[in-house]
N, CA, C and O of each residue as an XYZ file, in Angstrom:
460
protein
N     -13.399     34.901    -23.953
C     -12.302     34.198    -24.753
C     -10.931     34.727    -24.707
O     -10.715     35.933    -24.817
N     -10.005     33.859    -24.547
C      -8.272     34.466    -24.009
C      -7.678     34.816    -25.604
O      -7.606     34.183    -26.657
N      -7.451     35.650    -25.326
C      -6.347     36.448    -26.312
C      -4.945     35.633    -26.414
O      -4.462     34.924    -25.532
N      -4.346     35.932    -27.842
C      -2.918     35.037    -27.911
C      -2.564     35.113    -26.914
O      -2.743     34.198    -26.111
N      -1.785     36.496    -26.532
C      -0.918     36.722    -25.123
C      -1.089     35.624    -24.455
O      -0.240     34.738    -24.361
N      -2.964     35.602    -23.597
C      -3.233     34.930    -22.717
C      -2.942     33.305    -23.127
O      -2.370     32.596    -22.299
N      -3.216     32.934    -23.991
C      -3.276     31.590    -24.223
C      -1.294     31.149    -24.246
O      -0.823     30.108    -23.788
N      -0.856     31.766    -24.605
C       1.146     31.732    -24.677
C       1.337     31.895    -23.589
O       2.408     31.378    -23.271
N       0.605     32.595    -22.401
C       1.322     32.429    -20.928
C       0.659     31.603    -20.218
O       0.663     32.006    -19.055
N      -0.003     30.492    -20.351
C      -0.409     29.544    -19.801
C       0.624     28.723    -19.562
O       1.558     28.633    -20.359
N       0.558     27.960    -18.311
C       1.731     26.728    -18.103
C       1.264     25.836    -18.892
O       0.088     25.796    -19.253
N       2.271     24.929    -19.275
C       1.777     24.184    -20.362
C       1.762     22.615    -19.313
O       2.436     22.565    -18.284
N       1.140     21.762    -19.650
C       0.455     20.880    -19.264
C       2.306     19.782    -18.919
O       3.310     19.737    -19.629
N       2.085     19.266    -17.906
C       3.513     18.050    -17.636
C       2.776     16.820    -18.232
O       1.803     16.079    -18.088
N       3.715     17.044    -18.888
C       3.663     15.436    -19.979
C       4.272     14.358    -18.934
O       4.985     15.044    -18.201
N       4.330     13.333    -18.603
C       5.085     12.171    -18.380
C       5.263     11.201    -19.903
O       4.421     11.092    -20.795
N       6.228     10.759    -19.857
C       6.819      9.873    -21.162
C       5.594      8.391    -20.862
O       4.991      8.055    -19.843
N       5.623      7.824    -22.198
C       4.801      6.683    -22.124
C       5.794      5.416    -21.446
O       5.439      4.551    -20.646
N       6.853      5.581    -21.924
C       8.161      4.852    -21.276
C       8.040      4.025    -19.834
O       8.199      2.906    -19.345
N       7.549      5.713    -19.431
C       7.639      5.295    -17.333
C       6.569      4.513    -17.340
O       6.773      3.417    -16.819
N       5.379      4.711    -17.794
C       4.033      3.896    -17.909
C       4.252      2.488    -17.776
O       3.903      1.710    -16.888
N       5.203      2.233    -19.327
C       5.369      0.806    -19.801
C       6.217      0.017    -18.622
O       5.918     -1.057    -18.100
N       7.288      0.804    -18.370
C       8.313     -0.026    -17.203
C       7.259     -0.232    -16.078
O       6.984     -1.421    -15.918
N       6.557      0.688    -15.203
C       5.862      0.730    -14.150
C       4.768     -0.581    -14.535
O       4.533     -1.349    -13.602
N       4.208     -0.813    -15.644
C       3.299     -1.689    -16.036
C       3.813     -3.418    -16.151
O       3.204     -4.480    -16.025
N       5.677     -2.945    -16.545
C       6.116     -4.419    -16.400
C       6.619     -4.822    -15.029
O       6.660     -5.997    -14.664
N       6.954     -3.913    -14.374
C       7.361     -4.020    -12.795
C       5.648     -4.686    -12.096
O       5.550     -5.392    -11.092
N       4.713     -4.299    -12.796
C       3.737     -4.524    -11.821
C       3.455     -6.247    -12.284
O       3.241     -7.203    -11.538
N       3.518     -6.217    -13.318
C       3.458     -7.478    -13.986
C       4.642     -8.535    -13.336
O       4.357     -9.642    -12.878
N       5.361     -8.241    -13.363
C       6.719     -8.940    -12.808
C       6.569     -9.176    -11.162
O       7.034    -10.198    -10.657
N       5.962     -8.275    -10.443
C       5.428     -8.597     -8.878
C       4.329     -9.069     -8.539
O       3.989     -9.366     -7.394
N       3.559     -9.188     -9.755
C       2.115    -10.187     -9.584
C       2.469    -11.724    -10.136
O       1.688    -12.670    -10.023
N       3.708    -11.793    -10.715
C       3.877    -13.236    -11.232
C       4.309    -13.811     -9.576
O       3.800    -14.638     -8.820
N       5.563    -12.861     -9.483
C       6.261    -13.072     -8.026
C       5.336    -13.776     -7.081
O       5.667    -14.854     -6.587
N       3.991    -13.110     -6.765
C       3.084    -13.070     -5.810
C       2.288    -14.700     -6.113
O       1.850    -15.606     -5.404
N       2.408    -14.434     -7.528
C       1.489    -16.378     -7.686
C       2.620    -17.090     -7.851
O       2.332    -18.282     -7.963
N       3.780    -16.891     -7.916
C       5.195    -18.015     -7.545
C       4.761    -18.563     -6.147
O       4.811    -19.731     -5.762
N       4.352    -17.531     -5.518
C       4.545    -17.970     -3.890
C       3.340    -19.379     -3.406
O       3.319    -20.331     -2.626
N       2.517    -18.783     -4.371
C       1.522    -19.770     -3.900
C       1.951    -21.286     -5.056
O       1.597    -22.347     -4.543
N       2.349    -21.375     -5.878
C       2.674    -22.170     -6.934
C       3.937    -23.003     -6.276
O       4.013    -24.130     -6.766
N       4.799    -22.765     -5.429
C       5.676    -23.108     -5.144
C       5.620    -23.951     -3.656
O       6.414    -24.685     -3.067
N       4.196    -23.423     -3.363
C       3.650    -24.449     -1.723
C       4.493    -23.311     -1.034
O       5.544    -23.950     -0.970
N       4.831    -21.986     -0.423
C       5.097    -21.681      0.761
C       4.399    -21.368      1.607
O       3.332    -20.761      1.522
N       5.009    -21.805      2.640
C       3.404    -21.985      3.957
C       4.314    -21.111      5.006
O       5.535    -21.007      4.888
N       3.535    -20.492      6.063
C       4.033    -19.991      7.206
C       3.881    -18.438      6.921
O       3.100    -17.842      6.180
N       5.006    -17.930      7.855
C       5.284    -16.172      7.812
C       5.797    -16.120      6.567
O       5.346    -15.223      5.855
N       6.969    -17.142      5.905
C       7.710    -16.488      4.809
C       6.249    -16.181      3.675
O       6.266    -15.092      3.102
N       5.162    -17.038      3.415
C       4.364    -17.064      2.353
C       3.764    -15.873      2.300
O       3.788    -15.171      1.289
N       2.980    -15.442      3.756
C       2.540    -14.233      3.916
C       3.213    -12.693      4.115
O       2.805    -11.598      3.727
N       4.468    -13.090      4.917
C       5.619    -11.994      4.351
C       5.395    -11.560      3.085
O       4.736    -10.585      2.720
N       6.115    -12.520      2.313
C       6.028    -12.368      0.740
C       5.292    -11.539     -0.062
O       5.609    -10.563     -0.742
N       3.734    -12.382      0.236
C       2.441    -11.925     -0.062
C       2.461    -10.381      0.227
O       2.508     -9.582     -0.708
N       2.424     -9.962      1.585
C       2.168     -8.626      1.986
C       3.560     -7.622      1.207
O       3.296     -6.458      0.907
N       4.801     -8.101      0.967
C       5.480     -7.143      0.351
C       5.272     -7.181     -0.685
O       5.485     -6.016     -1.022
N       4.787     -8.053     -2.122
C       4.915     -7.616     -2.930
C       3.465     -6.864     -3.310
O       3.380     -5.957     -4.139
N       2.522     -7.325     -2.667
C       1.094     -6.484     -2.275
C       1.144     -4.892     -2.195
O       0.380     -4.095     -2.739
N       2.729     -4.522     -1.013
C       2.646     -3.092     -0.659
C       3.787     -2.090     -1.559
O       3.878     -0.865     -1.631
N       4.554     -3.143     -2.165
C       5.276     -2.730     -3.586
C       4.570     -2.234     -4.842
O       4.868     -1.206     -5.449
N       3.388     -3.273     -5.226
C       2.872     -2.647     -6.277
C       1.525     -1.623     -5.830
O       1.247     -0.700     -6.595
N       0.911     -1.773     -4.883
C       0.205     -0.423     -4.001
C       1.140      0.878     -3.858
O       0.572      1.946     -4.089
N       2.189      0.916     -3.586
C       3.113      1.992     -3.646
C       3.723      2.454     -5.311
O       4.118      3.611     -5.458
N       3.762      1.438     -6.553
C       3.960      1.795     -7.552
C       2.577      2.504     -8.247
O       2.442      3.590     -8.811
N       1.577      1.372     -7.947
C       0.266      2.149     -8.365
C       0.154      4.126     -8.111
O       0.184      5.100     -8.863
N      -0.003      3.860     -6.357
C      -0.072      5.089     -5.967
C       0.868      6.486     -6.419
O       0.563      7.677     -6.356
N       2.091      5.842     -6.882
C       3.257      7.010     -6.499
C       2.986      7.542     -8.007
O       2.925      8.751     -8.231
N       2.768      6.226     -9.393
C       3.081      6.846    -10.813
C       1.464      7.062    -11.391
O       1.155      8.181    -11.802
N       0.535      6.042    -11.403
C      -0.579      6.478    -11.796
C      -1.476      6.998    -10.999
O      -2.593      7.072    -11.510
N      -1.391      7.348    -10.024
C      -2.090      8.182     -9.312
C      -1.545      9.520     -9.221
O      -2.123     10.465     -8.684
N      -0.122      9.567     -9.910
C       0.614     10.660     -9.464
C       0.945     11.544     -8.238
O       0.883     12.763     -8.081
N       1.369     10.390     -7.306
C       1.623     11.243     -6.070
C       2.975     11.467     -6.222
O       3.457     12.360     -5.526
N       3.675     10.880     -6.949
C       5.202     11.039     -7.073
C       5.699     12.543     -7.509
O       6.818     12.984     -7.242
N       4.323     13.505     -8.475
C       4.558     14.412     -8.526
C       3.295     15.891     -8.029
O       2.958     16.942     -8.575
N       2.918     15.151     -6.662
C       2.267     16.074     -6.054
C       3.218     16.621     -4.864
O       4.278     16.107     -4.507
N       2.716     17.570     -4.428
C       3.115     18.532     -3.207
C       2.732     17.600     -1.769
O       1.655     17.053     -1.531
N       4.057     17.610     -0.850
C       4.563     16.349     -0.204
C       3.400     16.780      1.263
O       3.339     16.005      2.218
N       2.788     17.731      1.237
C       1.313     17.948      2.098
C       0.181     17.030      1.571
O      -0.559     16.505      2.403
N      -0.060     16.733     -0.114
C      -1.349     16.062     -0.311
C      -0.770     14.668     -0.189
O      -1.356     13.862      0.533
N       0.204     14.356     -0.760
C       1.015     13.232     -0.291
C       0.816     12.565      1.073
O       0.534     11.373      1.187
N       0.991     13.472      2.176
C       0.910     12.867      3.856
C      -0.685     13.082      3.922
O      -1.235     12.155      4.517
N      -1.456     13.961      3.510
C      -3.002     13.741      3.786
C      -3.527     12.527      2.950
O      -4.703     12.227      3.157
N      -2.936     11.897      2.175
C      -3.500     10.707      1.619
C      -3.048      9.417      2.270
O      -3.824      8.499      2.536
N      -1.708      9.400      2.518
C      -0.838      8.175      2.798
C      -0.686      8.085      5.165
O      -0.175      7.270      5.932
N      -1.218      9.001      5.305
C      -0.545      9.121      7.063
C      -2.073      8.609      7.300
O      -2.075      7.746      8.178
N      -3.223      8.845      6.846
C      -4.497      8.068      7.916
C      -4.431      6.762      7.606
O      -4.200      6.001      8.546
N      -4.591      6.244      6.397
C      -4.120      4.296      6.628
C      -2.934      3.877      7.224
O      -2.661      2.721      7.549
N      -2.313      4.768      7.341
C      -0.934      4.108      8.459
C      -1.321      4.176      9.760
O      -1.030      3.201     10.453
N      -2.002      5.233     10.356
C      -2.556      5.779     11.535
C      -3.382      3.828     12.018
O      -3.332      2.981     12.910
N      -3.958      4.056     10.838
C      -5.165      2.697     11.082
C      -4.713      1.550     11.004
O      -5.551      0.665     11.180
N      -3.545      1.190     10.775
C      -2.697      0.102     10.501
C      -1.948     -0.190     11.973
O      -1.529     -1.276     12.374
N      -1.910      0.953     12.575
C      -1.051      1.097     13.522
C      -2.210      0.625     14.566
O      -1.994     -0.185     15.467
N      -3.466      1.241     14.323
C      -4.784      0.922     15.706
C      -4.850     -0.474     15.290
O      -4.790     -1.264     16.232
N      -4.950     -0.953     14.203
C      -5.061     -2.298     14.022
C      -4.184     -3.265     14.643
O      -4.641     -4.252     15.220
N      -2.937     -3.028     14.553
C      -2.068     -3.848     15.403
C      -2.167     -3.566     16.873
O      -2.076     -4.592     17.548
N      -2.336     -2.404     17.587
C      -2.614     -2.251     18.886
C      -3.984     -3.123     19.130
O      -4.309     -3.628     20.205
N      -4.565     -3.174     18.154
C      -6.176     -4.015     18.830
C      -5.904     -5.324     18.613
O      -6.557     -6.123     19.285
N      -4.883     -5.870     17.630
C      -4.167     -7.536     17.685
C      -3.660     -7.738     18.868
O      -3.889     -8.834     19.379
N      -2.920     -6.845     19.545
C      -2.045     -7.050     20.526
C      -3.187     -7.241     21.406
O      -3.536     -8.396     21.653
N      -3.908     -6.110     21.987
C      -4.696     -6.470     23.079
C      -5.638     -7.756     22.506
O      -5.879     -8.455     23.489
N      -6.116     -8.200     21.587
C      -6.785     -9.287     21.677
C      -6.079    -10.382     22.001
O      -6.546    -11.185     22.808
N      -4.830    -10.575     21.409
C      -4.159    -11.647     22.326
C      -3.950    -11.787     23.771
O      -3.757    -12.800     24.444
N      -4.053    -10.224     24.191
C      -4.320    -10.503     26.081
C      -5.366    -10.676     26.189
O      -5.381    -11.498     27.106
N      -6.351    -10.506     25.919
C      -7.781    -10.614     26.779
C      -8.162    -12.213     26.155
O      -9.036    -12.866     26.727
N      -7.436    -12.782     24.941
C      -7.656    -13.955     24.593
C      -7.249    -15.193     25.717
O      -7.885    -16.171     26.109
N      -6.025    -14.728     26.006
C      -5.021    -15.175     27.207
C      -5.749    -15.218     28.576
O      -5.864    -16.186     29.329
N      -6.269    -13.802     28.750
C      -7.204    -13.496     29.975
C      -8.137    -14.431     30.153
O      -8.330    -15.045     31.203
N      -8.653    -14.540     29.267
C     -10.572    -15.279     29.148
C      -9.895    -16.882     29.395
O     -10.517    -17.631     30.149
N      -8.853    -17.287     28.865
C      -8.548    -18.822     28.888
C      -7.970    -18.829     30.300
O      -8.449    -19.749     30.963
N      -7.112    -18.103     30.941
C      -6.831    -18.380     31.938
C      -7.882    -17.947     33.026
O      -7.706    -18.429     34.145
N      -8.707    -17.295     32.887
C     -10.026    -17.340     33.912
C     -10.848    -18.478     33.837
O     -11.044    -18.957     34.954
N     -11.423    -19.110     32.877
C     -12.383    -20.463     32.607
C     -11.353    -21.315     32.815
O     -11.965    -22.383     32.824
N     -10.141    -21.606     33.000
C      -9.379    -22.704     33.478
C      -9.249    -22.640     34.883
O      -8.493    -23.500     35.334
N      -9.959    -21.583     36.029
C     -10.309    -21.524     37.272
C     -11.242    -22.700     37.680
O     -12.164    -23.187     37.026
N     -10.739    -23.080     39.047
C     -12.141    -24.134     39.443
C     -13.113    -22.968     39.310
O     -12.847    -21.767     39.366
N     -14.495    -23.660     39.089
C     -15.744    -22.383     39.349
C     -15.680    -21.607     38.517
O     -16.714    -20.955     38.371
N     -14.625    -21.304     37.665
C     -14.791    -20.501     36.359
C     -15.560    -20.559     35.377
O     -15.444    -19.752     34.454
């Protein structure tokens, strides 16, 4: 059992104001609305996908930083959580560029006579 002196020396828990969570919730609602408006206005092509990915990344960043408390964590923990998915995205990008090369190479090879 802890004495009164030990209880008074324990660090106070860090509390975040509820207004912060409400503001982030409002921002998430706004970003979701903008994401749905992209489909509502029938945007097509690169503009559509770039806007959807942009809104998705903004929402993911807000959720991770505030609701997952990454904003208040040490930088090493933040790097530990966010660096592996970024490396995975780079690898996927490299595979996509390689797939385009292989697809073009196969088209060329099978277009040859006797191929």
